[in-house]
Structures are given as structure tokens and as C-alpha cells.
N, C-alpha and C positions, 0 to 999 in steps of 0.2 A: 457831760458829754463821756460818755465812754470808748476809751480806745483799745483796740484790741490787736495783740501782737501775737504769731504763730509760727514754730518751726517743724521738719518735720528730716529725719533723717535717716536713711536706709542702711541698713547696719548683715555685714554678715554674721548674725545672729539669731538664732531660732525662737520665733514669740515668747515657748514657752520657759525659755532658760532668759528672756529678758523680764516677763513675768515674774519669775520668782523672788526677782531683786525688786520689782515696782511693789507687787504684794504684800511687802515686808516693809510697813508704812513706816518702822522706826529706822529706816535703812540709808534715808537720803544723805546723810553724812557720809557714806562709802563711795559717794557718787558725785558729791557737790563740791567744788572748790571750794566755796563760800561756808559753806556748814560743819562747823565744829562737830555738835553733837545735836541730836534730834530724838531724846526720850520718847513715848507716847506718856500722855498726861491720864492720869486715874480716871477710869469708865471704861468705855470699849477697848478691845483689844484688835478689832478688825471691822470692818464694809462701814455703812454710815454711822455715824456717828464716833467714830475714832478721832482722838485729836492730838495733836505731838507740836513739841515747840520746837522751832530752831532755833540752837545758839546757835549765831554767827562768829567769825574769828575777829571782826569789826566790835565785837563784845552788843551789839543788838540782836533783836531774836521776832520771831512772827510766830501765832500760832495757827495750826491749818487744821482744817476741821473736814473730814471727806462728807461728802454733800450727794455724792450719787458714786455707786460703787458696782463695777460691772466685772466679776469674778474671770480674770484671764485676758481681759481687755483695758479697760480705764479705770480712770473715777477723776471725779472733782471735787476742789475743794474751797473754802472759803477761807480766806486770811484774815486775820485779824490780830491787835496787839500789836503793830509795828512802828516803827519810827518814820517810815515814808510820810510825806505828807497827801496820803490818799483817803477818800471819803470811803471806798470801797476795792475790794480786788477778789478775784478768784480766778483761777486755776485746770486745767484737766491736762492730765499726764495718761498716758496711753500709748500701746503697740499695736499693732495689725500684723499679720503672716500675710506674706507675699509667695513664699514655697516653706520646703522643709527646714533649710540651712538662711535663711533671709528674713528680715521682718523691717516694718516701718515703725520708728518710735517717732511721737509726737509728744509735743505741750504748747499750751494756746493759756493765753492769759488776759482777761479784760480786767480795765482799771478805771477809774474815778476818781481824778486828782481834784484837792480842793482849791478853793480860790477862784470860783468861778471861769469868768473868760483866760484870765490869767494863767488860771492852773490847766482851762483846755490847753494855751498854749506850750507851757512849760512840759504838759505830759508828751505832746506831738513831737517839740523838737530836742528836748532832752531825755525824758524817759523812756521814750520809745526805743532809741537806740539803744541804752543802756538794759532794758528788757531784754530787747533782744539778743542783745550779746549775753545775759544770764542765762537765758533760756537756749539759747546754742552750747553755751557751755554745759549745762546740766544733762542735756542730751547726747553731747560727748561724753563728758563722765560714764552716765547709764551704760552707752556702748560697752566702752572698756572696760569697766567694773563687770558687767552681765558676759563680757565674752571672756576675761581673763580672773575675775576672781578676785584682782588687787584693787584696794583702794587708790583713788586717785590723790588724798591730800590736798594740798594748797594751789599745786598745779598739773594740769593736763599734762597726759603724756605727748611726745613730740609727735608730729605728722606722720613720720617714718613708722613709730609704733603705731599710731592711727589709723594709717594705710592698709592693713590687712584687716582693717574691721569696717570701715565704712566704705561704703557701695561708691 
């Protein structure tokens, strides 16, 4: 059985500025606190079929491939080659215009945990809170980087610094 997590954050950043960051598929290292580097893999460099490998600070990695791409709005990715006990994982990231200076950024993830019913319980009780925390952190990092151009490195800015960005 599949699990679903999603988060949306309203920010004081125009959607076009957010898309400049999201549309650069190799740039997640600039706004994710857990990604050390994220080079594109050989092949396509934009749109459906583009792949990156996210190398995490904990020395693990994941390959992500764009499976749907809507220019200026969103993309879906399929995850593979990960160390988590998952059968499958897919994610969506995107931005929606609210007005000229405000946008909603969002991310969702659907995943299936290995190990049958025991895996389902593990997915619901252990992995769902972890995935929600990761998604919220990625979105906050995206908001900060889109607004300031500064990289987040391994720690998100404090609430005071984020207060002017998040609605």
C-alpha cells in the first residue's frame, strides 16, 4: 500500500523567481540541507528524462528522473537506487502563482515500503513523519534560496531570517 505526504508553503517570492531555481534540476544542493551535490547524469539536460544523482552528506545517494515536466510550474520525479527500504517512490515539486509577489511552493511524495504489512506500519509510523520533515525542510530551503540567492548548506536559517519570506 502506498503512503502519501505533502506540504505547501506560501512565500513572499514571485513564482517566476522560484521557477528559476526549481527549473535548474541540478541545483537542489543549493536549497536542501541534506544534499551535498546533485550533478546531472549523462543524457538529457532538461525536461522529461533528465536524471540527477543526489549525493547526501550521510554518504548515501538517490537517482531522480523527471517523468513529467510543466515549464514554469512543476515536475514529477521517480526515485531509484536509494538505500531506504522502499519498493517505489515518486515525488512532485512545483510553484503556483498567488499574485505578482507571492507564490505557493509545494512538494508531495508517494512511496511504498517493502516488507508487506509490517512495512506499511513502518511507513505510516516511522517514515511518514520523517518524510514530512524532509519535505518541509526542502520547501523552506527553496523559499530561502529563491528569495536571497544564498545557499542553505547543512542548516536552515533561523525563524527570524525566514519570517520575512514565509507568509
